[in-house]
KEKE-3310 file (N, C-alpha, C; in steps of 0.2 Angstrom, whole numbers, plus 5000, padded with zeros to 4 digits):
npx = (5008:5019:5028:5023:5027:5041:5042:5039:5048:5058:5054:5055:5070:5075:5070:5076:5089:5089:5086:5097:5106:5102:5091:5078:5065:5059:5055:5041:5037:5046:5039:5026:5029:5035:5024:5015:5021:5024:5014:5000:4985:4970:4959:4972:4981:4998:5009:5024:5023:5013:5014:5027:5020:5012:5022:5028:5037:5047:5052:5065:5073:5088:5098:5108:5100:5095:5094:5107:5112:5102:5093:5090:5075:5074:5077:5078:5091:5105:5104:5106:5096:5078:5062:5050:5038:5039:5049:5043:5035:5044:5048:5054:5055:5051:5041:5036:5022:5013:4999:5003:5005:5019:5020:5029:5025:5025:5032:5029:5040:5031:5020:5029:5029:5016:5010:5018:5016:5001:5001:5009:5014:5016:5003:4996:4993:4990:4980:4981:4992:4996:4998:5010:5017:5018:5027:5039:5042:5048:5058:5072:5085:5099:5106:5120:5119:5107:5090:5082:5071:5068:5079:5078:5066:5071:5081:5072:5066:5078:5078:5067:5068:5079:5073:5064:5071:5080:5071:5065:5076:5077:5067:5060:5054:5046:5042:5034:5024:5016:5013:5005:4995:4990:4985:4974:4967:4964:4957:4946:4940:4944:4950:4967:4981:4992)
npy = (4968:4969:4976:4990:4989:4990:5003:5011:5009:5012:5027:5029:5027:5038:5049:5048:5049:5063:5069:5065:5073:5086:5091:5094:5095:5085:5076:5073:5067:5054:5050:5047:5037:5028:5025:5020:5008:5000:5000:4996:5004:5007:5004:5003:4994:4989:4988:4983:4973:4966:4960:4953:4945:4936:4930:4922:4928:4934:4949:4957:4969:4979:4979:4989:5001:5008:5025:5036:5035:5030:5016:4998:4989:4981:4964:4964:4967:4964:4956:4956:4957:4962:4958:4967:4970:4970:4980:4992:4995:5000:5011:5028:5040:5051:5064:5080:5090:5104:5100:5088:5088:5088:5075:5064:5059:5044:5041:5029:5020:5018:5027:5039:5037:5036:5048:5058:5057:5057:5069:5079:5076:5067:5067:5075:5089:5096:5109:5110:5103:5086:5087:5081:5078:5090:5094:5088:5087:5101:5100:5106:5099:5093:5080:5074:5085:5089:5092:5083:5074:5074:5068:5055:5052:5053:5040:5030:5029:5025:5013:5006:5008:5000:4988:4986:4985:4974:4964:4965:4961:4948:4941:4930:4924:4913:4915:4927:4922:4914:4923:4930:4922:4918:4932:4933:4922:4925:4936:4934:4926:4914:4901:4899:4890:4894)
npz = (4950:4955:4947:4949:4963:4960:4955:4966:4974:4968:4966:4980:4983:4975:4982:4995:4991:4987:4998:5006:5001:5005:5003:5010:5007:5002:5012:5015:5005:5006:5018:5012:5004:5012:5019:5010:5005:5019:5029:5038:5036:5040:5029:5019:5011:5012:5000:4999:5010:5007:4993:4999:5007:5001:4993:5001:5009:5023:5029:5037:5045:5045:5059:5059:5055:5064:5070:5074:5092:5095:5105:5105:5110:5127:5126:5111:5110:5103:5092:5074:5064:5062:5064:5053:5056:5071:5071:5065:5077:5088:5098:5094:5100:5113:5117:5126:5127:5128:5132:5139:5153:5159:5156:5145:5127:5120:5104:5090:5077:5066:5069:5066:5054:5049:5054:5049:5036:5033:5039:5034:5021:5005:5000:5010:5016:5030:5039:5053:5066:5073:5090:5097:5084:5080:5089:5090:5077:5078:5088:5095:5091:5084:5072:5065:5059:5054:5058:5073:5072:5058:5053:5059:5051:5037:5041:5042:5030:5021:5028:5024:5009:5009:5012:5001:4990:4993:4994:4980:4973:4976:4969:4958:4943:4946:4957:4956:4947:4955:4965:4960:4954:4967:4972:4964:4966:4980:4978:4970:4980:4984:4995:4999:5004:5016)
capx = (5010:5028:5030:5021:5032:5047:5041:5038:5053:5064:5054:5056:5077:5076:5069:5080:5094:5088:5085:5104:5109:5099:5085:5073:5057:5057:5053:5035:5037:5049:5035:5022:5030:5036:5017:5011:5024:5025:5010:4994:4981:4964:4958:4976:4985:5004:5011:5028:5022:5006:5019:5030:5015:5010:5027:5031:5045:5048:5054:5069:5077:5096:5098:5111:5095:5094:5097:5113:5110:5096:5097:5087:5072:5075:5073:5079:5098:5111:5101:5106:5091:5072:5056:5048:5032:5042:5054:5037:5033:5049:5049:5060:5057:5045:5041:5032:5018:5010:4993:5003:5005:5024:5022:5032:5022:5029:5031:5034:5041:5024:5015:5030:5026:5008:5008:5021:5012:4994:4998:5013:5016:5015:4996:4992:4997:4985:4982:4984:4996:4993:5002:5014:5020:5020:5032:5043:5046:5051:5064:5079:5091:5103:5111:5124:5118:5100:5085:5083:5066:5069:5084:5074:5062:5076:5083:5066:5066:5083:5076:5061:5070:5083:5069:5060:5077:5083:5065:5064:5082:5076:5060:5060:5048:5041:5038:5030:5018:5014:5011:4999:4989:4987:4983:4969:4963:4960:4951:4940:4936:4946:4956:4972:4984:4997)
capy = (4973:4968:4981:4994:4989:4993:5009:5015:5009:5016:5033:5031:5028:5044:5053:5048:5052:5070:5070:5064:5079:5092:5093:5091:5096:5077:5072:5072:5060:5051:5047:5045:5031:5022:5021:5015:5001:4996:5003:4995:5009:5007:5001:5002:4987:4991:4985:4978:4969:4962:4956:4948:4937:4932:4925:4920:4931:4938:4955:4959:4976:4977:4984:4995:5006:5012:5031:5037:5037:5027:5008:4992:4989:4975:4959:4964:4968:4959:4955:4959:4959:4961:4956:4973:4972:4973:4987:4998:4997:5002:5018:5031:5045:5051:5072:5084:5094:5109:5098:5081:5088:5086:5067:5062:5056:5041:5039:5024:5023:5017:5032:5043:5038:5038:5055:5062:5056:5060:5078:5084:5071:5069:5067:5078:5095:5098:5116:5110:5096:5083:5091:5078:5078:5096:5097:5082:5091:5108:5099:5110:5093:5090:5074:5076:5093:5090:5091:5075:5069:5072:5063:5049:5051:5049:5034:5026:5029:5022:5006:5004:5007:4992:4981:4984:4985:4967:4960:4964:4956:4940:4939:4925:4923:4906:4918:4932:4920:4910:4928:4933:4916:4919:4935:4931:4917:4930:4944:4929:4923:4907:4900:4895:4887:4900)
capz = (4956:4957:4943:4955:4968:4958:4954:4971:4978:4964:4969:4986:4982:4973:4987:4998:4988:4987:5005:5009:4999:5008:5000:5016:5004:5001:5018:5016:4999:5010:5022:5011:5002:5018:5022:5005:5006:5023:5035:5035:5040:5040:5023:5016:5012:5011:4994:5000:5013:5004:4989:5002:5011:4995:4989:5008:5012:5030:5028:5039:5045:5047:5066:5058:5053:5070:5070:5079:5098:5097:5106:5104:5117:5130:5123:5105:5109:5100:5085:5068:5060:5066:5059:5051:5060:5076:5070:5065:5084:5091:5100:5091:5103:5118:5118:5130:5122:5130:5136:5142:5158:5159:5154:5137:5125:5115:5096:5087:5070:5064:5073:5065:5046:5048:5056:5045:5029:5035:5040:5030:5016:4998:4999:5013:5020:5036:5042:5060:5065:5079:5095:5098:5078:5080:5095:5086:5071:5079:5094:5093:5093:5078:5071:5059:5055:5052:5062:5074:5068:5051:5053:5060:5045:5033:5042:5040:5022:5020:5029:5020:5002:5007:5011:4995:4985:4993:4990:4973:4971:4978:4965:4953:4938:4948:4964:4955:4946:4960:4970:4955:4956:4974:4973:4959:4970:4984:4974:4967:4986:4984:5001:4998:5008:5019)
cpx = (5017:5031:5030:5025:5038:5046:5040:5044:5058:5062:5056:5065:5078:5074:5074:5087:5096:5089:5092:5110:5106:5093:5078:5065:5054:5055:5048:5033:5041:5044:5030:5024:5033:5029:5014:5015:5024:5020:5003:4990:4975:4962:4964:4980:4993:5008:5018:5027:5016:5010:5023:5027:5013:5016:5031:5037:5044:5052:5059:5072:5084:5095:5103:5107:5093:5096:5102:5110:5105:5097:5092:5083:5074:5073:5076:5088:5101:5110:5103:5102:5084:5066:5052:5042:5034:5045:5049:5036:5037:5048:5054:5061:5050:5047:5035:5030:5015:5004:4996:5006:5011:5027:5026:5027:5025:5027:5035:5035:5036:5020:5021:5030:5020:5007:5011:5018:5005:4994:5003:5016:5015:5009:4993:4996:4991:4986:4985:4989:4994:4999:5009:5020:5023:5028:5039:5048:5050:5055:5069:5085:5094:5107:5115:5121:5111:5095:5083:5076:5065:5075:5080:5069:5066:5080:5079:5065:5072:5082:5073:5063:5075:5079:5066:5066:5079:5077:5065:5070:5081:5069:5063:5054:5043:5038:5034:5024:5013:5010:5004:4993:4986:4982:4975:4964:4960:4956:4944:4936:4939:4951:4962:4978:4990:5003)
cpy = (4973:4974:4988:4995:4992:4999:5013:5014:5013:5025:5034:5032:5035:5050:5054:5051:5058:5071:5071:5070:5086:5095:5090:5092:5090:5072:5069:5065:5055:5047:5044:5038:5025:5020:5017:5008:4997:4997:5001:5000:5009:5002:5000:4997:4988:4985:4981:4973:4964:4957:4950:4944:4934:4927:4921:4922:4935:4943:4956:4966:4974:4981:4990:5001:5009:5019:5031:5040:5034:5017:5004:4992:4983:4970:4958:4964:4962:4955:4959:4960:4957:4961:4965:4975:4975:4980:4992:4999:4999:5009:5022:5038:5046:5062:5074:5089:5098:5104:5089:5082:5087:5077:5068:5057:5051:5041:5032:5024:5023:5025:5039:5044:5039:5047:5060:5063:5059:5067:5082:5080:5072:5069:5073:5085:5098:5104:5116:5103:5093:5085:5086:5076:5085:5098:5092:5085:5097:5105:5103:5104:5091:5084:5075:5081:5093:5088:5084:5071:5069:5068:5056:5046:5048:5042:5028:5024:5027:5013:5003:5002:5000:4986:4981:4982:4977:4964:4958:4959:4950:4937:4936:4925:4918:4911:4923:4929:4917:4917:4929:4929:4917:4924:4936:4927:4922:4934:4939:4925:4917:4906:4896:4893:4891:4894)
cpz = (4959:4953:4947:4960:4967:4957:4959:4975:4973:4966:4974:4986:4980:4978:4993:4997:4989:4994:5009:5005:5001:5007:5003:5012:5002:5006:5017:5010:5001:5014:5020:5007:5006:5018:5016:5005:5013:5030:5032:5039:5038:5034:5018:5016:5007:5005:4996:5004:5012:5000:4994:5006:5005:4991:4996:5011:5017:5029:5036:5040:5049:5055:5064:5054:5056:5068:5075:5086:5099:5101:5106:5111:5119:5125:5115:5104:5106:5094:5079:5063:5063:5060:5058:5054:5067:5075:5070:5072:5089:5092:5098:5096:5107:5118:5122:5127:5128:5135:5140:5149:5161:5158:5146:5134:5119:5108:5093:5082:5065:5064:5067:5057:5045:5048:5051:5037:5029:5035:5036:5025:5009:4996:5002:5015:5025:5038:5049:5059:5073:5082:5095:5092:5080:5084:5091:5081:5072:5085:5092:5095:5085:5077:5064:5054:5051:5058:5064:5071:5061:5048:5053:5053:5039:5032:5041:5033:5020:5022:5025:5012:5002:5008:5004:4989:4986:4992:4983:4970:4970:4974:4961:4947:4942:4955:4961:4952:4951:4965:4966:4956:4963:4975:4968:4964:4977:4983:4973:4975:4988:4991:4996:5003:5010:5020)
residu = (MET:VAL:GLU:ARG:LEU:ARG:VAL:ASN:VAL:ASP:LEU:LEU:ASP:ASP:TYR:VAL:LYS:ARG:MET:GLN:LYS:GLY:GLU:SER:GLN:TYR:LEU:GLY:GLU:VAL:ALA:GLY:LYS:CYS:ARG:LEU:LEU:VAL:LEU:LYS:THR:GLY:ALA:ASN:LYS:PRO:LEU:LEU:LEU:GLY:LEU:ALA:ARG:LEU:THR:GLY:HIS:GLY:LEU:LYS:VAL:GLU:THR:GLY:SER:LEU:PRO:PRO:GLY:MET:SER:TRP:GLU:GLU:GLY:VAL:GLY:GLY:GLU:GLU:MET:ILE:ASP:VAL:SER:ARG:TRP:LEU:GLU:MET:MET:VAL:GLY:ALA:PHE:GLN:THR:PRO:SER:SER:GLY:GLY:GLN:SER:ARG:PRO:MET:THR:ARG:ARG:LYS:LEU:ILE:GLN:THR:TRP:ALA:GLU:GLN:SER:GLY:ALA:ALA:HIS:GLU:ASP:TRP:GLY:GLN:GLN:GLU:THR:PHE:HIS:VAL:ALA:LYS:ASN:VAL:ASP:PHE:HIS:LEU:ASP:GLY:MET:GLN:ALA:THR:GLU:ARG:LEU:MET:LEU:GLU:THR:GLY:VAL:ALA:VAL:ARG:SER:LEU:GLY:LEU:ASN:TYR:LEU:ASP:ALA:LEU:THR:PRO:GLU:LEU:ILE:ALA:GLY:ALA:GLU:ALA:ARG:ARG:ARG:ALA:GLU:LEU:ALA:GLY:GLU:PRO:TRP:PRO:TYR)
# end
């Protein structure tokens, strides 16, 4: 599984670099890799988070990974690192839609990744898009010359790429062997001490 992680983190790295060069057609690829690496949705077991659990690593995101103009929620301010699960649940925007009755609908980073990957990602291209996502993708606001929601997705990809690269750098042969043994035990239905 470590080799699969390495391949997918390398692909995310390539897609992010292409995005940074202005090749926006890679946004769906970035969203798809982020989903594969860090989102638990339905039966999907995120590759990076799963391996980190098996090796006992707690994954943290640098607060510098926030997009320009965004601030940390109350209670998080001042922290330099934040747990990835908490980071995924943070709101990255709120959007009024034609059916929202003037109310803003919040969007978390998790929802941004999931919706982008499932509706306009590497493996999906829906004929219709969820209303909030459609509005978010078409908002006429730019950050550093890039549409704001596209910029959020790129910054999310940068942060997930950093998580993956840092985790891979921290792995030792002993950690890998231990993770594989725990994974085999879990597949066989044997309990192991967490």
